[in-house]
N, C-alpha and C positions, 0 to 999 in steps of 0.2 A: 165426117162431121156428125156428131151425136146428139146435139141439141138442136131442137127447130122453134122457130117463133114465127107465127102465122104463115107456115109452110115454106119459110126460107130456112135453110140450114145455117146454123151458127158455128163456125169454125171454133175450136177448142186449142188453145195455145198454152203450153207448159214451158216455163223458163227454169233452167236448172243450174246451180252453181254449187261449190263445196258447202259454204257455210250459209246460204240464203239469208245474207245479212247485208248484202250489197248490191252487185250487180242485177242478180235476178229480182231483187225487191224494187229496184229503180224500173227495170223493164216492165214488170207486171204493173206497177202503179201507172207508169206512162201509157201503156197499152189500154189500161182501163179507164183512164183519164180521156184519151183520144178517141177511143173505139166506142166507149158506151156499152150498149146492149148488142153491138154488132159482131162482137168476138167475145168469147168467154175465156177468161185468163186464170192462170195458177202460177204459182212459184213453190219451189221446193229446193231442198240441199242434201247431198249425200252425208254430211256431217254437220247439222244445223248447229249455229251458235246459239248462245242464250238469248242475245238481243240483236236488233239491227244497229248497224254501225251508225254512231253519233254523227259523224261527217256526212253520210248519206243522208240521214234526216234531215239535216240543215240544206244540204244542196237541193233536195227536193222541195223543201218549204220555200225556198227562193223562186221556183217556178209554180208556187201555188199548190202544191200536193203535200197533205199532211199524212205521213204514213202512219203516224200513232192514232190518228183520228179514223183512219181507213182499217185499224185493227190489225195491221201488217205484223207479223211475228214470223221468225224463221220457222220453217216446218221440214219434216223429214221426207225425204223422197219415197214414194211407194210405187210399187208396180201397177195399182190400180190408177194412179194419177197419169202414168205414162200411158196406159192402156186406153184411157178415156180421152187422150189427146190426138188432135190430129197433126199437130206440128209441136216438135220438141225442139227448143233451142238451148244447148247447151252453153255454158260460159266458163270453161276451166275444170270442168269435172272429169274429163278424160274417160278412161275405161270404166269408171266407177257407175256410169249411167246405164242403165238397163236398155236393152235394145228389142224392140218388137218389129218384126216384118209388117210392111204396110204403112208405117208411120214416116212422115216426113221430118228428117233431123237436120237441123243447122247447127253449125259451130260458130259462135260469135267469139273471136278473139278479142278480148277487152283487157285492160290493165285491171288489176285487182285493186280496190280501194281500200283494202284492209290496212291499218295503220297510217293512212294518209289523212291529211287535213282536208277541209273543205275545197281550199283552193285547187288541190291537185284532183277531187272528186268531180268538179264541175266539167271539165273537158270529158270525162267518162261518161257522167250523165247525158252530156250533150250529144255525144257519138251514139248512146243507147237511143235516144230520143230520135236521131235522124233514122236509125235502123227500124225503129218502131214505126215511124209514120211511113216509110216503105213497105213494111209488111202489111200494115192495114190497107193499104192501097191495092197492094197484090191480093190479099185474101178477100176483101170485100169486092173488088171489081171481078175475081173468079167466081164468087157467089151470085152475083148480079148477072154476070154474062152466062152463066149456068140456067138461069131462070128467065132470060130474056127471049 
């Protein structure tokens, strides 16, 4: 945990998918929305798209998160982003994701929203939201327990 706020370590989470235009963008936005400054969050892709999936933008706006207003854009995965993270969550990038010893890796198997309409994206968004909330509870509880 590399960042500290008032002597409390702030975990850093990196979400990675191939295009950084769907799943990882939703996960990063949901984590930032729910966790605030308790967790630092990034997202990236191994082969980033030019823009975020429009159905993803629409599905997120339905839950009050405006990806465009947040300045969300697909970004290329870098070794530095992985090295700075405590938890790396992959979403379909397979062996293309760099591996660093000592990092915690999770692989969230989720449908890819690419080419799907908003009706198909909603269940993906909702599953990501469920997993993000569980991750927050785990990471925040671990930090608080370590300092109690």
